[in-house]
C-alpha positions as CSV (number, residue, x, y, z in Angstrom):
1,M,-9.0,-35.4,44.9
2,S,-9.7,-38.9,45.3
3,S,-8.8,-41.4,42.6
4,V,-12.6,-42.0,42.0
5,A,-13.1,-38.6,40.2
6,L,-12.5,-37.8,36.5
7,G,-10.3,-34.8,36.0
8,P,-9.5,-33.1,32.6
9,A,-6.9,-35.6,31.5
10,E,-9.1,-38.7,32.3
11,I,-12.0,-37.1,30.4
12,R,-9.9,-36.4,27.3
13,D,-8.4,-39.9,27.5
14,L,-11.8,-41.4,27.5
15,A,-13.0,-39.3,24.6
16,E,-9.9,-40.3,22.6
17,L,-10.5,-44.1,23.6
18,L,-14.0,-43.9,22.3
19,D,-13.0,-41.6,19.2
20,L,-15.5,-39.1,20.5
21,Q,-15.9,-35.6,19.2
22,P,-18.5,-33.9,21.5
23,T,-21.4,-32.9,19.3
24,K,-23.5,-29.6,19.5
25,K,-26.6,-31.7,18.4
26,L,-26.5,-33.8,21.5
27,G,-25.4,-30.9,23.7
28,Q,-22.4,-32.6,24.7
29,N,-20.2,-30.6,27.2
30,F,-18.5,-32.8,29.7
31,V,-17.7,-31.6,33.2
32,I,-14.1,-31.8,33.8
33,D,-14.0,-30.5,37.4
34,P,-14.4,-33.0,40.3
35,N,-15.4,-30.2,42.8
36,T,-18.3,-29.2,40.6
37,V,-19.8,-32.7,40.5
38,R,-19.3,-33.0,44.3
39,R,-21.2,-29.7,44.8
40,I,-24.1,-30.9,42.7
41,V,-24.3,-34.0,44.6
42,A,-24.1,-32.3,48.0
43,S,-26.6,-29.6,46.8
44,A,-29.1,-32.5,45.7
45,G,-28.8,-33.9,49.2
46,V,-28.0,-37.4,47.9
47,Q,-28.1,-39.9,50.7
48,A,-26.5,-43.4,50.8
49,G,-29.1,-46.1,49.9
50,E,-31.2,-43.7,47.7
51,T,-31.9,-44.4,44.0
52,V,-30.9,-41.6,41.8
53,V,-31.9,-41.2,38.1
54,E,-29.4,-39.4,35.9
55,V,-30.1,-38.3,32.4
56,G,-27.1,-37.8,30.0
57,P,-24.3,-39.2,32.1
58,G,-21.8,-38.7,29.4
59,L,-18.3,-39.9,30.3
60,G,-19.5,-40.3,33.9
61,S,-18.1,-37.5,36.1
62,L,-21.4,-36.9,37.8
63,T,-22.3,-40.6,37.8
64,L,-19.2,-41.4,39.9
65,A,-19.9,-38.5,42.4
66,I,-23.3,-39.8,43.0
67,L,-22.1,-43.4,43.4
68,E,-19.4,-42.3,45.5
69,A,-22.1,-40.8,47.9
70,G,-23.4,-44.4,48.4
71,A,-26.5,-44.1,46.1
72,S,-27.4,-46.3,43.2
73,V,-27.7,-44.8,39.8
74,V,-30.1,-45.4,36.9
75,A,-28.5,-43.6,34.1
76,V,-30.2,-42.8,30.7
77,E,-27.9,-42.2,27.8
78,I,-28.8,-41.8,24.2
79,D,-25.3,-42.3,22.8
80,N,-24.4,-46.0,22.4
81,R,-20.7,-45.6,22.9
82,L,-21.2,-43.6,25.9
83,A,-23.7,-46.0,27.3
84,A,-21.4,-49.0,26.7
85,Q,-18.3,-47.3,28.3
86,L,-20.0,-46.0,31.5
87,P,-20.2,-49.4,33.3
88,I,-16.6,-50.0,32.4
89,T,-15.4,-46.7,33.8
90,V,-17.5,-47.2,37.0
91,N,-16.3,-50.6,37.6
92,E,-12.6,-49.6,37.2
93,R,-13.0,-46.7,39.7
94,L,-15.8,-47.9,42.0
95,P,-16.1,-51.7,41.8
96,G,-19.3,-53.1,43.4
97,A,-21.2,-49.6,42.7
98,E,-24.8,-50.2,41.7
99,L,-25.3,-48.7,38.3
100,T,-28.0,-49.5,35.8
101,V,-27.7,-48.0,32.2
102,I,-30.6,-47.5,29.9
103,T,-29.6,-46.7,26.3
104,R,-32.6,-44.6,25.1
105,D,-33.8,-41.2,24.4
106,A,-34.8,-39.7,27.7
107,L,-38.1,-38.4,26.3
108,A,-39.1,-42.0,25.3
109,V,-38.4,-43.5,28.7
110,T,-41.7,-44.3,30.6
111,E,-40.4,-47.0,32.9
112,L,-37.4,-47.2,35.2
113,P,-36.2,-50.0,37.5
114,G,-36.7,-49.5,41.2
115,E,-38.4,-46.2,42.6
116,P,-35.8,-43.5,42.0
117,S,-36.4,-40.7,44.5
118,V,-33.8,-38.1,43.3
119,F,-33.3,-36.6,39.8
120,V,-29.9,-35.3,39.1
121,A,-28.5,-34.4,35.7
122,N,-26.3,-32.1,33.6
123,L,-29.0,-31.5,31.0
124,P,-28.3,-30.8,27.4
125,Y,-29.4,-27.3,26.8
126,N,-31.6,-27.9,23.8
127,V,-33.8,-30.4,25.6
128,S,-33.6,-29.5,29.4
129,V,-37.1,-28.3,30.0
130,P,-38.9,-31.2,28.0
131,V,-36.8,-33.8,29.8
132,L,-37.4,-32.3,33.2
133,L,-41.1,-32.2,32.8
134,H,-41.2,-35.6,31.2
135,F,-39.6,-37.2,34.3
136,L,-41.7,-35.3,36.7
137,E,-44.9,-36.4,34.7
138,H,-44.0,-40.1,34.4
139,F,-42.1,-40.8,37.6
140,P,-44.1,-39.7,40.7
141,S,-41.5,-41.5,43.0
142,I,-39.1,-38.6,42.2
143,D,-39.6,-36.3,45.2
144,R,-36.7,-33.9,44.7
145,G,-33.7,-33.2,42.4
146,L,-31.2,-30.9,41.1
147,V,-30.3,-30.1,37.4
148,M,-27.5,-28.1,35.8
149,V,-28.9,-26.3,32.8
150,Q,-28.2,-23.1,30.7
151,A,-28.5,-20.1,32.9
152,E,-31.2,-18.4,31.0
153,V,-33.3,-21.6,30.9
154,G,-32.8,-22.3,34.6
155,E,-33.7,-18.7,35.6
156,R,-36.9,-19.1,33.5
157,V,-37.9,-22.4,35.2
158,A,-37.5,-20.9,38.6
159,A,-39.2,-17.6,37.9
160,G,-42.4,-16.5,39.7
161,P,-45.2,-14.6,38.3
162,G,-44.5,-10.8,37.3
163,S,-40.8,-11.6,36.5
164,K,-39.6,-10.7,33.0
165,V,-38.5,-14.4,32.5
166,Y,-41.7,-15.9,33.8
167,G,-43.2,-18.1,31.1
168,A,-44.7,-21.4,30.1
169,P,-41.9,-23.5,31.6
170,S,-42.1,-21.6,34.9
171,V,-45.9,-22.4,35.2
172,K,-45.6,-26.1,34.2
173,A,-42.7,-26.6,36.6
174,A,-44.7,-25.0,39.3
175,W,-47.4,-27.7,38.8
176,Y,-45.1,-30.4,40.1
177,G,-43.3,-28.5,42.9
178,E,-41.2,-25.6,44.1
179,F,-38.2,-24.6,41.9
180,S,-35.3,-22.4,43.0
181,T,-31.9,-21.6,41.5
182,A,-28.9,-22.9,43.6
183,G,-25.9,-21.0,42.2
184,K,-24.2,-20.4,38.9
185,V,-21.6,-22.7,37.3
186,S,-18.4,-21.5,35.4
187,R,-18.4,-22.2,31.8
188,Q,-14.7,-23.2,32.5
189,V,-15.7,-26.5,34.2
190,F,-16.8,-28.0,30.9
191,W,-15.0,-29.4,27.9
192,P,-15.5,-28.2,25.2
193,V,-16.3,-24.8,26.9
194,P,-19.8,-23.7,26.0
195,N,-20.7,-20.3,24.9
196,V,-23.3,-19.9,27.5
197,D,-23.2,-19.9,31.4
198,S,-24.9,-22.7,33.5
199,I,-26.9,-22.6,36.6
200,L,-28.1,-25.2,39.1
201,V,-31.9,-25.6,39.7
202,R,-33.1,-27.4,42.7
203,F,-36.7,-28.7,43.1
204,E,-39.0,-30.3,45.7
205,R,-42.1,-32.1,44.6
206,R,-45.4,-31.3,46.3
207,D,-48.8,-32.9,45.6
208,P,-50.1,-31.7,42.1
209,P,-53.0,-29.2,42.5
210,G,-55.3,-31.1,40.2
211,T,-55.9,-34.3,38.2
212,E,-54.1,-35.5,35.2
213,D,-56.9,-34.3,32.9
214,E,-56.9,-31.0,34.6
215,R,-53.1,-30.8,34.0
216,R,-53.4,-31.3,30.4
217,A,-56.2,-28.6,30.2
218,T,-54.2,-26.2,32.3
219,F,-50.9,-26.7,30.1
220,A,-52.9,-26.1,26.9
221,L,-54.1,-22.8,28.3
222,V,-50.6,-22.0,29.5
223,D,-49.2,-22.7,26.0
224,A,-51.8,-20.4,24.6
225,A,-51.3,-17.7,26.9
226,F,-47.4,-17.4,26.4
227,Q,-47.6,-18.0,22.6
228,Q,-48.7,-14.3,22.6
229,R,-47.7,-13.0,25.9
230,R,-48.1,-9.4,24.9
231,K,-51.8,-9.9,24.4
232,M,-54.6,-9.7,27.0
233,L,-55.7,-13.2,28.1
234,R,-59.2,-12.8,26.6
235,Q,-57.4,-12.5,23.2
236,A,-54.5,-15.0,23.8
237,L,-57.0,-17.7,25.1
238,A,-59.6,-17.1,22.3
239,P,-58.2,-19.9,20.1
240,V,-58.4,-22.6,22.9
241,L,-61.7,-21.3,24.4
242,G,-63.8,-20.6,21.3
243,D,-63.5,-16.7,21.0
244,S,-62.8,-13.6,23.0
245,A,-66.3,-13.4,24.5
246,A,-66.1,-17.1,25.6
247,A,-62.5,-16.5,27.0
248,S,-63.7,-13.3,28.9
249,A,-66.6,-15.2,30.4
250,R,-64.3,-18.0,31.5
251,L,-61.7,-15.7,33.0
252,E,-64.5,-13.8,35.0
253,A,-65.9,-17.1,36.1
254,A,-62.4,-17.9,37.5
255,G,-62.2,-14.7,39.2
256,L,-59.8,-13.1,36.9
257,A,-59.7,-10.0,34.8
258,P,-60.0,-10.6,31.0
259,T,-57.5,-7.9,30.5
260,S,-54.8,-9.6,32.6
261,R,-51.8,-11.2,30.9
262,G,-50.3,-14.7,31.3
263,E,-47.2,-13.4,33.1
264,E,-49.3,-12.2,36.0
265,L,-50.9,-15.7,36.7
266,T,-50.0,-18.4,38.9
267,V,-50.4,-22.1,38.1
268,A,-53.5,-21.9,40.4
269,D,-54.9,-19.2,38.4
270,F,-54.5,-21.2,35.2
271,L,-56.1,-24.3,36.8
272,A,-59.0,-22.0,37.9
273,I,-59.6,-21.2,34.3
274,A,-59.5,-24.7,33.2
275,R,-62.0,-25.6,36.1
276,A,-64.3,-22.7,35.3
């Protein structure tokens, strides 16, 4: 283990220095295993010279691993104490590394310095999907990434049509690119130890299938379809499209059976309904 990495002792020392009690509200579970953060950086394919955006850097374990790979990091951190400490920690362990810290709620960030091409994060469980979709929507320069999220959430995001866990997050993620799971992560690598398992989810962006207006219309249909996922689409989409007769007509125009259900449809199918 190189002296750059933060191990369990260093993480606890930093927490003590900042008088920090990790909070459930902010989903703070800090990675204390250097091998895990290196695995994340390797799986994300981070290259020297790239700009990586990291959300929720916390005490800096993953940040240091990304910087150690020769990339520059734009870190978005909502907690003032953590945001203030991060440059100090980085400067002590990797002097000269390129780090920019933005102290804001990730969901309020709509501008970033530089053109980050990679998104890497250990995302808080409670906001992981909204944060991921927000960054894909607002930063087209991000062409790939890797996130560590709650296993159940990650499996949902990467699921394909027909799967039991396929839902609104799966369809919305598919608008932006290809998502796949990239291995489980033991809960023992975190402090405090969470009561759920984690998983890595990798993505590669591809061109969106439609315009921004079409995306909004498609996402509204997706939300309606999965709010009542047991219902046939002619009923589930009735509130958005007028009534069940109008929904049936629209589904048939899109080449889809009015009796089908949301979990059977791809993002292209939902877009076809929006266009019909």
